[in-house]
LUMKEDREN-938571 format. One line per field, with one value per residue (C-alpha): x, z, y negated; residue in one letter. Coordinates in Angstrom, 2 decimals. Layout:
<recs>
px [X ...]
pz [Z ...]
py [Y ...]
dose [A ...]
</recs>
This chain:
<recs>
px [25.05 26.33 29.86 29.71 28.57 31.31 33.95 32.59 32.83 36.50 37.25 38.22 35.47 32.62 30.57 32.32 30.91 27.39 27.97 29.19 26.17 23.81 25.55 24.78 21.22 20.90 22.08 19.57 16.71 17.63 17.61 14.25 12.80 14.14 12.52 9.03 7.82 4.38 2.60 -0.81 -1.87 -4.27 -1.58 0.94 -1.40 -0.97 2.46 4.04 2.95 3.77 7.25 9.63 12.01 9.35 7.59 10.76 11.98 8.80 6.83 9.57 13.03 11.73 9.39 12.05 14.80 12.38 11.60 15.31 16.14 13.50 14.43 18.05 19.49 21.06 21.76 20.91 23.84 26.04 25.37 24.39 26.17 26.03 28.38 30.88 30.49 30.84 33.75 35.63 35.18 36.12 39.40 40.28 38.43 39.36 38.81 37.59 36.50 32.71 30.96 28.89 25.62 26.32 27.37 24.19 21.96 19.76 21.10 19.84 16.47 16.02 17.04 14.28 11.82 12.79 12.18 8.77 7.55 9.04 10.12 7.01 4.26 5.39 7.39 5.72 9.00 7.11 4.45 6.40 9.19 11.12 10.97 12.08 15.13 16.07 15.57 18.04 20.47 20.11 20.95 24.04 25.06 24.73 26.81 29.54 29.61 29.66 32.39 34.53 34.27 34.23 36.39 35.54 32.15 30.17 27.28 26.19 26.35 25.22 23.39 21.64 17.97 17.46 20.27 18.94 15.50 16.94 19.17 16.14 14.25 17.29 16.78 14.17 16.52 17.61 20.92 23.66 27.30 29.17 32.48 32.63 34.87 35.23 38.38 40.18 39.43 40.31 43.77 44.35 47.47 47.15 43.50 43.53 39.74 39.96 43.46 43.74 46.07 43.33 40.50 40.29 41.02 38.10 38.43 40.49 39.34 38.89 35.53 34.40 31.30 32.87 32.33 34.67 33.67 34.98 32.26 29.46 26.22 23.45 22.51 21.67 24.82 26.90 26.55 27.81 30.62 32.68 35.78 36.63 36.26 38.73 41.31 41.07 41.79 44.42 46.51 46.41 49.79 51.11 49.87 46.81 43.83 40.17 40.69 38.94 36.70 33.93 31.07 27.39 25.85 22.50 21.48 17.73 14.66 14.13 16.94 18.15 14.68 14.01 17.36 15.92 18.79 17.25 17.23 18.84 16.53 17.12 16.35 13.16 11.95 12.79 10.63 7.81 7.88 7.90 5.01 2.93 4.11 3.00 -0.43 -0.74 0.55 -2.02 -5.07 -4.82 -5.43 -9.11 -11.38 -13.20 -10.08 -8.51 -11.44 -10.99 -7.26 -7.76 -10.53 -8.40 -5.94 -8.88 -10.62 -7.47 -7.07 -10.71 -10.22 -7.14 -7.72 -5.79 -5.24 -1.71 -0.65 2.65 0.87 -1.65 1.17 2.89 -0.30 -0.99 2.54 2.44 -0.88 -0.33 3.42 3.88 0.76 -1.27 1.56 2.61 -0.85 -0.77 2.59 1.54 -1.61 0.05 2.74 0.26 -1.99 0.89 2.34 -1.02 -1.33 1.94 4.49 6.99 9.21 10.58 9.15 12.69 13.13 9.67 10.42 13.90 12.62 9.00 9.65 11.03 7.49 6.30 8.99 7.52 4.10 5.67 7.76 4.67 2.74 5.63 5.75 2.01 2.21 5.03 2.91 0.05 2.26 4.02 0.78 -1.28 1.35 1.84 -0.64 1.51 4.40 2.39 3.06 6.09 8.86 7.46 7.49 9.97 9.27 5.54 4.50 2.78 1.33 -0.21 -1.88 -3.31 -4.52 -6.29 -7.86 -9.05 -7.24 -5.46 -6.70 -5.07 -5.71 -7.07 -5.09 -6.54 -8.71 -6.09 -3.54 -5.89 -6.57 -2.84 -2.27 -5.12 -3.90 -0.26 -0.90 -3.30 -0.65 2.07 0.07 -1.00 2.56 3.79 1.23 2.18 5.89 5.14 3.49 6.58 8.89 6.82 6.99 10.80 11.01 8.73 10.88 14.00 12.67 10.18 9.27 5.96 2.85 -0.44 0.45 3.05 0.41 -0.85 2.06 0.33 -1.93 0.79 0.06 -3.61 -4.12 -1.49 -1.79 -5.59 -5.41 -3.85 -5.57 -9.13 -8.48 -7.22 -9.98 -12.80 -11.27 -9.89 -12.24 -15.63 -16.46]
pz [-78.87 -82.33 -80.91 -79.61 -82.99 -84.78 -82.39 -83.06 -86.79 -86.47 -85.51 -88.32 -87.44 -87.91 -90.11 -91.71 -89.18 -89.99 -93.71 -93.16 -91.01 -93.58 -96.36 -94.64 -94.07 -97.75 -98.71 -96.24 -97.77 -101.24 -100.09 -98.38 -101.57 -103.70 -101.32 -102.36 -105.94 -107.48 -110.73 -109.05 -108.80 -105.89 -104.05 -104.53 -103.04 -99.69 -100.17 -100.35 -96.74 -95.36 -96.93 -94.34 -96.91 -98.96 -95.76 -94.33 -97.56 -98.69 -95.47 -93.02 -94.56 -97.29 -95.10 -92.38 -94.74 -96.13 -92.55 -91.68 -94.76 -93.92 -90.26 -90.05 -93.59 -95.72 -92.76 -94.79 -97.10 -94.00 -93.55 -97.07 -98.12 -101.80 -101.14 -99.73 -102.71 -105.43 -103.59 -103.46 -107.19 -108.02 -106.17 -108.57 -111.63 -114.78 -113.20 -116.46 -116.56 -116.45 -119.64 -119.66 -119.95 -116.69 -114.92 -116.11 -113.81 -116.58 -116.24 -112.66 -113.58 -116.46 -114.18 -111.76 -114.66 -115.68 -112.12 -111.96 -115.38 -115.77 -112.31 -110.38 -113.02 -115.12 -112.83 -109.56 -107.64 -104.56 -104.70 -105.65 -103.31 -106.19 -108.24 -105.14 -104.78 -108.45 -108.14 -105.22 -107.19 -110.14 -108.00 -106.64 -110.14 -111.56 -108.71 -109.44 -113.17 -112.60 -109.97 -112.32 -115.17 -113.74 -111.32 -107.72 -106.25 -109.43 -108.54 -105.33 -106.85 -110.45 -110.73 -107.50 -107.58 -103.90 -102.89 -105.34 -103.72 -100.20 -101.18 -102.24 -99.08 -96.99 -97.97 -95.23 -92.65 -89.66 -89.74 -92.36 -93.02 -92.65 -91.44 -88.03 -89.23 -92.95 -92.21 -91.17 -94.55 -96.34 -94.74 -95.01 -96.97 -97.29 -98.43 -97.45 -97.76 -101.57 -102.38 -105.13 -103.13 -100.60 -103.10 -103.12 -99.48 -97.94 -94.56 -94.46 -97.85 -99.63 -101.08 -103.87 -104.87 -106.19 -103.16 -101.25 -97.56 -96.92 -99.15 -98.53 -97.98 -98.82 -98.13 -101.59 -102.62 -99.54 -98.73 -95.15 -95.59 -93.00 -95.14 -95.10 -91.29 -91.03 -93.40 -91.76 -88.44 -89.51 -91.77 -89.90 -89.36 -85.82 -83.85 -86.08 -84.30 -84.89 -86.77 -87.64 -89.08 -91.02 -89.21 -88.64 -87.60 -86.73 -89.57 -88.98 -90.38 -94.17 -94.40 -97.70 -99.20 -97.87 -99.13 -102.66 -104.41 -107.77 -109.02 -112.25 -115.14 -114.56 -110.85 -111.62 -113.93 -111.27 -108.79 -111.34 -111.62 -107.82 -107.53 -109.65 -107.83 -104.43 -105.84 -106.81 -103.41 -101.41 -103.61 -104.19 -100.43 -100.62 -103.04 -104.09 -105.09 -106.45 -108.85 -109.91 -110.32 -112.60 -114.69 -117.50 -117.70 -117.81 -120.45 -122.64 -122.13 -122.90 -126.37 -127.12 -129.28 -126.90 -123.21 -121.80 -118.19 -119.20 -121.49 -118.75 -116.33 -118.78 -119.60 -115.92 -115.36 -118.29 -117.18 -113.41 -113.06 -115.91 -117.61 -114.46 -112.55 -115.76 -116.02 -112.35 -112.89 -116.11 -114.85 -112.51 -115.07 -117.91 -115.76 -114.55 -118.10 -119.56 -116.86 -118.11 -115.77 -118.35 -117.06 -119.03 -118.26 -117.52 -114.86 -113.47 -113.00 -111.52 -108.88 -108.24 -108.12 -104.69 -103.60 -104.48 -102.41 -98.86 -100.02 -101.80 -98.71 -96.48 -98.75 -98.71 -94.90 -94.78 -97.04 -94.86 -91.68 -93.41 -94.46 -91.14 -89.14 -91.48 -91.63 -87.89 -87.59 -90.05 -87.58 -85.61 -88.42 -90.49 -88.25 -88.15 -91.96 -93.36 -96.98 -96.40 -98.82 -96.35 -94.27 -97.37 -98.30 -94.82 -94.88 -98.23 -96.92 -93.91 -91.50 -89.95 -89.38 -88.74 -85.63 -86.18 -84.99 -81.89 -82.51 -80.92 -83.58 -86.34 -84.61 -84.27 -87.94 -89.08 -86.95 -88.04 -91.78 -91.61 -89.78 -92.21 -95.24 -93.54 -92.60 -96.08 -97.58 -95.14 -95.91 -99.61 -99.22 -97.37 -100.14 -102.86 -100.92 -100.85 -104.56 -105.52 -103.54 -105.25 -108.83 -108.85 -107.24 -105.58 -107.61 -107.75 -110.72 -108.89 -106.39 -109.00 -108.05 -104.76 -106.82 -106.40 -102.77 -103.23 -106.18 -105.50 -101.71 -101.79 -103.62 -100.57 -97.87 -99.04 -99.78 -96.23 -94.72 -96.47 -96.13 -92.58 -90.85 -92.58 -94.44]
py [-55.83 -56.72 -57.19 -53.61 -52.29 -54.18 -52.82 -49.32 -49.85 -50.76 -47.16 -44.74 -42.26 -44.73 -44.74 -41.75 -39.31 -40.48 -40.02 -36.48 -35.64 -37.15 -35.21 -31.93 -33.18 -33.99 -30.50 -29.04 -31.03 -29.85 -26.21 -26.69 -28.09 -25.21 -22.70 -23.85 -23.43 -23.44 -24.41 -24.57 -28.23 -27.58 -25.59 -28.41 -30.96 -29.27 -27.73 -31.20 -31.75 -28.32 -28.10 -29.60 -31.07 -32.81 -34.01 -35.52 -37.17 -38.90 -39.39 -40.23 -40.89 -43.23 -45.30 -45.60 -46.85 -49.42 -50.51 -50.66 -52.72 -55.34 -55.72 -54.55 -55.00 -52.27 -50.02 -46.92 -47.65 -47.61 -43.90 -42.86 -39.64 -40.56 -43.50 -41.05 -38.73 -41.38 -43.04 -39.75 -39.09 -42.66 -42.03 -39.15 -40.45 -42.41 -45.82 -47.42 -51.03 -51.37 -52.59 -55.79 -53.90 -52.17 -55.36 -57.14 -55.13 -53.80 -50.24 -50.02 -51.52 -49.07 -46.24 -47.26 -47.49 -43.94 -42.72 -44.43 -43.43 -39.95 -38.84 -39.92 -39.85 -36.88 -34.59 -35.67 -35.70 -37.00 -34.24 -31.17 -29.90 -28.31 -31.50 -33.41 -31.16 -31.62 -35.37 -35.49 -33.33 -35.69 -38.72 -36.93 -35.81 -39.30 -40.67 -38.13 -38.87 -42.63 -42.22 -40.13 -42.66 -46.18 -48.15 -49.05 -48.16 -48.70 -46.39 -48.15 -51.64 -51.17 -47.84 -46.80 -47.93 -47.14 -49.50 -52.09 -52.08 -52.12 -55.03 -57.06 -56.20 -57.03 -60.70 -60.55 -59.11 -61.24 -59.34 -59.58 -58.87 -62.18 -63.54 -65.19 -68.04 -68.91 -70.92 -67.74 -66.22 -69.43 -69.49 -65.71 -64.79 -61.02 -60.76 -57.09 -56.92 -57.28 -55.99 -53.42 -51.14 -50.47 -50.08 -46.26 -45.54 -43.69 -45.33 -48.56 -49.78 -53.07 -54.04 -51.72 -53.67 -56.84 -59.05 -61.30 -61.17 -64.69 -66.15 -63.65 -65.57 -63.09 -59.49 -58.17 -56.37 -55.61 -51.88 -52.26 -49.74 -51.71 -51.28 -54.98 -55.00 -52.13 -53.58 -57.01 -55.29 -52.76 -54.96 -58.28 -59.93 -60.10 -63.08 -63.58 -65.10 -64.39 -61.11 -58.91 -61.55 -59.73 -58.05 -57.68 -61.05 -62.54 -64.87 -65.46 -63.75 -64.22 -66.77 -65.27 -65.69 -69.19 -70.39 -69.88 -68.05 -67.07 -63.51 -62.35 -61.45 -57.73 -58.15 -60.08 -57.32 -54.79 -56.73 -56.82 -53.00 -52.64 -55.10 -52.76 -49.66 -50.92 -51.82 -48.18 -47.07 -49.06 -48.98 -45.20 -44.69 -45.62 -43.84 -47.04 -48.99 -45.79 -45.49 -49.13 -48.63 -45.64 -47.16 -48.62 -45.66 -43.23 -45.28 -45.16 -41.43 -40.73 -42.15 -40.02 -36.91 -34.64 -33.98 -33.91 -34.47 -36.03 -38.53 -39.26 -40.05 -42.33 -44.20 -44.72 -45.91 -48.39 -49.89 -50.04 -50.48 -52.94 -54.37 -55.14 -56.90 -58.69 -60.24 -61.22 -62.88 -64.56 -66.23 -68.81 -69.51 -70.15 -72.31 -74.46 -74.67 -75.75 -78.37 -79.91 -78.39 -77.23 -74.45 -71.52 -68.11 -66.93 -69.62 -68.87 -65.20 -65.71 -68.16 -67.29 -63.54 -64.37 -65.21 -61.65 -60.01 -60.49 -59.22 -56.27 -55.47 -55.81 -53.39 -50.96 -51.14 -50.54 -47.52 -46.20 -46.59 -44.81 -41.92 -41.50 -41.51 -39.36 -36.63 -36.28 -33.29 -31.26 -31.03 -28.48 -25.99 -26.95 -25.65 -22.11 -22.00 -24.56 -23.65 -24.23 -21.47 -19.21 -22.03 -23.63 -20.35 -20.01 -23.60 -23.14 -19.99 -22.06 -19.77 -22.77 -26.31 -29.65 -31.66 -35.18 -38.19 -39.91 -42.96 -45.24 -44.21 -45.17 -48.52 -49.24 -48.31 -50.61 -53.47 -53.02 -52.96 -55.89 -57.97 -56.87 -58.03 -61.26 -62.00 -61.28 -63.70 -66.47 -66.01 -66.08 -69.49 -70.74 -69.47 -71.11 -74.38 -74.10 -73.21 -76.08 -78.50 -77.22 -77.25 -80.14 -83.41 -84.15 -83.40 -81.55 -79.35 -77.30 -76.21 -73.79 -71.55 -70.87 -68.63 -66.00 -65.14 -65.92 -63.55 -60.92 -60.92 -60.74 -57.40 -55.79 -57.89 -57.28 -53.64 -53.10 -55.30 -53.45 -49.94 -50.05 -52.48 -52.59 -49.37]
dose [M L D K I N R L L Q K D A W P L V F K I I S L F A L L G L I V L G L L A S S N D A D F L V Q L R N F N L G N L L V W C Y W W P L I V F S A I F L G R Q W C L I C P V E L I T S F F A K I G L K K K R P K W L L S G W A I T L F Y L L I L F V G I Q V F K V H R N P T S M A F Y L L A I V S V S I V V G L I Y E K N T F C R Y V C P V G Y L L G L Y S R L S P L G W R V A D P D I C R N C K D K S C V R T K H R Y D L I N K S C G V D L Y P G K L D Q N D Y C I L C A G C L K T C D K Y Q P S G A N G R P N P G L R Y I G F A K D L L S V K P L K N A E A F F V L L V S G F V I S E I L S E W R V T D G L L N Y V P N L I L S N L P W E N T A V A G L V Y A M V I F F E L P F V L W L I P F L L S W L S G L K I S F S S F T K Y Y S L A F L P I I A A A H L S K G V L K I S S R L P Y F Q H V F S D V S G M N T T R L F L E Q K I T L A A N P A W V N F V V S M S I T L F I A G G I V L S F A I I H Q V N R K L F G E G V R R K L Y Y L I P V A Y G S I F F F T I L L W R W I Y]
</recs>
């Protein structure tokens, strides 16, 4: 199967044709979002589900690309229209060298922080179709500006937070972009896959994200553009054997995580933010845990002398997306440090953040399943009114109703998310075991790091257990 896919990717039309299709789809989603506008909070609660664009982006596209990253690698990047856009503008742009602050990874982490704190909590880009449309336009605009200024494919590697997250999740994927025979690359004379002269070709192009395919051994940064496959095929010398060499390969589930390649500081901080975000995503589903989640933010807001929705959003973001996960990360570090296991906090975050990833991914998968299943009844109405404006009014006037999902759907959902979380916790234990072996010798003190899956994983497991199975 993979051989057939790789042969398909050798052709000039692939994956270009998918990028063009997804570009038109992106434009359509933006238009659908702009068709629906309201300042009524109660109206927006339902409009987000009846507007076809908002429904597809947040309840189907986003969960499905998370799913694909975990099980198939960065396949979304293979067909992403923004990669095509930024590559085109890089071809005609200034091609400036990228500054160190951009190469460090902190720009992309701060961009994600801005999206979480301002985009989600202040402008509600996931709950307002118009805000969703402007969010998509902003991503496209940033990709154009970055492409016009900097060399290569800077946006996809150093600016795009979606690709960043998918890259981290793709460490779980059993598929990855690798070469079939490293010796062929080692003995290669032309190195067409990284040659400057092919850098800005839109089809047969060398790598634009600073990778050398011959030494590629993890999934994080490769955007699966298939450019190196095409150049290796097109420019191979006559009589060459084993080319094209790069391609999609089976590498084994979670191999990139279990091999314990540490994250950079910027990546670790990014994971910390995501670890808080998925707590919010899961616990907000049940009114009991949602009340607990909002207790501290509401307590802070009740002592402020004014009311402001933007301030409320920022307070919630600071507490839930940063302070809560920071405490959860700090506890095992402090306990192990006090027990005499001296390790810097920087080293702890770069290595043990890997143990959070499978639980975070499992929680993200669970939220995706919940969204996909809970929004199925809306499809009965969305295609007759793609803006959702009229349908939302009828729904609020109780002139139309939504059909309930069958009981078997709810059972499958409950079983799936329970297994996802349990699997994430088990894998987290395995990763900690590997990290401990790499960093320390035998000893009892290092076992304190197993508090990571115990403390963090139990937040999700017991929430789902109580909500979906007991109450």
